N, C-alpha and C positions, 0 to 999 in steps of 0.2 A: 391923518393930520398932514397939512400942507407944510413941507419942510422949507421954511424961509427963515431969515434972520429974526424976523418979528416973532415967529412961533417959538424959536429958541429963547428969545428974551422973555416971552410970556411964561414959559415953563420955568425958566431960571428965576423969575420974580416970584412965582408961586413957591418954589423950593426955598428961596432965601427968606421969604416972609414966614413960611411955616417953621423953619429952623430957628429964626430969630425970636418969633413969638413963643415957641416951645421952650427955648432956653432962658428967655428973659421973664416970662410971666406964667405961662400955663404949666410949666414943669414944676413950679414951686407951689402951686395950688394943690391942696389935698382934700379930697372929699371921701370920707369913710375909708381911707387908706389907699385910694386910687387917685390917679391924676390924668387929666385929658392928654391925649397924644395926637398933636396936630400933624406931625410929619407923616404918620401912616395914613391919616385921612387925606392929606394933600396928594400923596402918591396914588391913593385909590381914586381920588377925583380926577386926576390927570389920566389915569389908565382907563377909567370907565368911559371917558369921552374921546380919548385919542387912540386907544388900541393897545395891544399887548407889547409891541416893540417899543413904542414910546413910553408905555408904563414901566417896562423893565429898565430902560435908560434913565427915566426919571427916578426910579427907585434906587438905582446905583448912585446917581449923582446926589440924591438927598441923603443916602446913607454915608457917602463919602464926606459930604459937608458936615453932617452931624458928628461923625467920628473925629473929624479935624477940630471942630469947635469944642467938643467935650474933652478931647484928649484920650478917648477910649481906644481899645484895641482896633487897629485899622482893619476894616473889611468885614467885621461882624454885622454891623448894621447894613452895610452895602449888600452883603449876600442875602440877608433876609428881606430887605426892602425890594431888591431886584426880583425875588421870587413872588413877593406880594403884588408888585406892579404887573408882572407878567400874568399872574393868575387872575387878577381883576380885569385886565385887558382882554384876556382870553374869554372870560365870562361875558364881556361886552360883545365879543364877536359872535357868540352863539345865542345871545339873548337880546331882547329889545330894551335899550336903556331909557325909554321914554316915560315910563311910569313915574308919577310924582313921589311916591314913597320908596322908590328904589334905593336912595342913599342910605336908609336906615339899615337894612340887612347887609348891604354891601360894605358899609362902613364898619358895622359890628364884626362881620366875618374877616375883613382885612385887619382890623385891630387885634382880634383874637388870634388870627394866624401869625401876625407879627410878634405878638407877645409870647406865644408858645414856642415859635421857631427861634426867637432871640434868646429865650431862656434856655432852650436846649443847646443852642450853639455856644452860649456863654458857659454852660455847665460842661460841655465837651472840651472847651478850651481852658477850663478852670480859671475863668476870669472873675474870681471872687463871687461866684454865684452861690447863694444860700438856698438850701432846700428846706422849706417849711410849709406847713399847710396855709399859712398866711399869704404866701405867694399866689395861691390859687384864688383866694378872696380878692387880692389886689388886682389880679387879671380880670376877674369878673366885673369888679367895680369900674375899672378902666374901660372895659368893653362897653358897659352900659353908658358911661359918660360920653364915649365917642359916638355911640348910637344916637344920643341926644344932640350932639354937635354936628352930626353928619349932614343934615339938611342944609344948614347955612354954609358949611364949608364946600359942599358939592355945588350949591347954587353960585357961590362966588367963583369957584373953579370953572364952572360952565360959562359964566359971564366973561371971565378973562380969556378963556380959550376959544370962545365961539367964533371970532373972526378967522381963526387959523384952522378950523376943522373942515374936513372934506364933507362930512355928513352933518347936517344940522340936528342937534339932539332933540329939538322940539318936533321935528317932522317924523311921522311914523314911517318906518322902513318897510314894514310888512303890510302891503296892500293886497287886497284880494283882487283876483282877476275878474273881469266882467264875465257873467255867465254866457256860455256859448250855446247856440241853438244847434242841436244835433238832430238826427233823423228820428225815426220812431224809437220807442222804448228799447227794443231789442238791438238796435244798431248804434247805441251811444258808444262813443269812443272810436268808431270806425271812420269818422269824418265823412259821412255820406251826405 
């Protein structure tokens, strides 16, 4: 990602929009016990297109803003979203993010990772975490809802971030080399 003031404003706008939408509307909607989580999807979208360092910084900032807005224990969301952003960005660095259906498994994995890690951090800090089999059902439903929302959220993130990216996400990075003519069959690789 090109580090310019415009790029920071773009990422900040994505974070603020995700946190505001999460707290004002999407957090109150309940489908079969689960609710969509836009913050983890927004962090994953920035990380998959901008890389691991930007994803980790975005995760920290999103978690910090989320903890400030909710009034929760400071640092719990930041810690988990930093790890999610770094992991998704690292996945981008070793895989090609061009495939059209890539947001579905990446969004589902980021959401499930966030929910499991946040539940375990909350349990370790004893922040009113309840242990019940219904928690696992809610995690599964939230993961499935986020998998459905992943394509539009990632498309919007790509559209907002595209002018600030070093590598265009629509361009295939892995191109094959042109075949080289080498000598006879037994001498291939010797550059004869």
